[in-house]
C-alpha positions in Angstrom: 17.4 -14.7 0.9 19.1 -13.1 -2.0 17.6 -12.2 -5.3 19.5 -15.1 -6.9 17.3 -17.5 -4.9 14.0 -16.3 -6.5 13.6 -15.6 -10.2 11.4 -13.0 -11.8 7.7 -13.9 -11.4 8.3 -16.2 -8.4 6.1 -15.9 -5.4 7.3 -15.5 -1.9 5.3 -16.8 1.1 4.0 -14.6 3.9 6.9 -16.0 6.1 9.5 -15.1 3.4 8.1 -11.5 3.3 8.2 -11.2 7.1 11.9 -12.2 6.9 12.6 -9.7 4.1 10.9 -6.9 6.1 12.9 -7.8 9.2 16.1 -7.9 7.1 15.2 -4.4 5.7 14.8 -3.1 9.3 18.3 -4.1 10.1 19.9 -3.2 6.7 20.3 0.5 7.2 19.4 0.9 3.5 16.6 2.9 1.9 13.7 1.1 0.3 15.1 1.5 -3.3 18.6 0.3 -2.4 17.3 -2.6 -0.4 14.9 -3.7 -3.2 17.6 -3.4 -5.8 20.0 -5.5 -3.6 17.3 -8.2 -3.0 16.0 -8.1 -6.6 12.4 -7.2 -5.6 10.1 -4.5 -6.8 9.5 -1.5 -4.6 5.8 -1.8 -5.3 5.8 -5.4 -3.9 7.8 -4.3 -0.9 5.4 -1.5 -0.1 2.4 -3.7 -0.6 3.7 -6.5 1.7 4.9 -3.9 4.3 1.4 -2.5 4.3 -0.2 -6.0 4.6 2.0 -7.3 7.3 2.8 -4.0 9.1 6.2 -2.4 9.6 7.4 -5.2 11.8 6.1 -7.9 9.5 4.0 -9.2 12.4 0.8 -10.0 10.5 -1.6 -12.5 12.0 -1.0 -15.1 9.3 -4.6 -15.2 8.2 -7.2 -13.1 6.5 -6.0 -9.9 5.0 -3.2 -9.6 7.5 -4.0 -6.0 8.3 -3.5 -4.6 11.8 -6.7 -4.0 13.7 -6.0 -0.3 14.0 -5.5 0.2 10.3 -7.6 2.8 8.5 -10.6 1.4 6.8 -10.4 1.2 3.0 -13.7 3.1 2.6 -15.0 5.9 4.7 -18.7 6.8 4.4 -19.0 10.6 4.4 -22.8 10.5 4.1 -24.9 11.9 1.3 -24.8 15.3 -0.4 -28.1 17.0 -0.1 -28.3 19.6 -2.9 -31.0 21.5 -1.0 -28.6 22.2 1.8 -25.8 23.3 -0.5 -25.4 27.0 -1.1 -23.6 26.2 -4.4 -25.0 23.1 -6.0 -21.9 22.6 -8.2 -19.5 20.0 -7.0 -16.0 19.9 -8.3 -13.9 17.0 -7.1 -10.3 16.2 -8.1 -8.4 13.1 -7.0 -4.7 12.8 -7.6 -4.1 9.1 -8.1 -0.4 9.4 -8.6 1.9 8.9 -11.6 0.2 11.9 -13.3 -3.3 10.5 -13.2 -6.0 12.9 -12.0 -9.7 12.0 -11.7 -11.8 15.1 -12.1 -15.6 14.9 -11.4 -17.9 17.9 -11.8 -21.6 18.1 -11.0 -23.4 21.1 -12.3 
């Protein structure tokens, strides 16, 4: 399945992505080199590898995530200001690509 077979903006099936991931496993290339050779974006590669798992063995239905995958949301409970010694909360999240979300509660 070379890049010539699929044009920009075309969609690959779940099966095609499984085949691509298997091909990557045997290629000996890094992600960037493999994606360049196959004419796919690295973002799509990482997304599908995450959805299908490293071996590309998703269940074929639902979200395709492995059962032992980390949850998308982790409830850490509530913050009780009465129990805090310092009521100020300063939270920074590095979102990548130079984006930082900075939340401050005084």
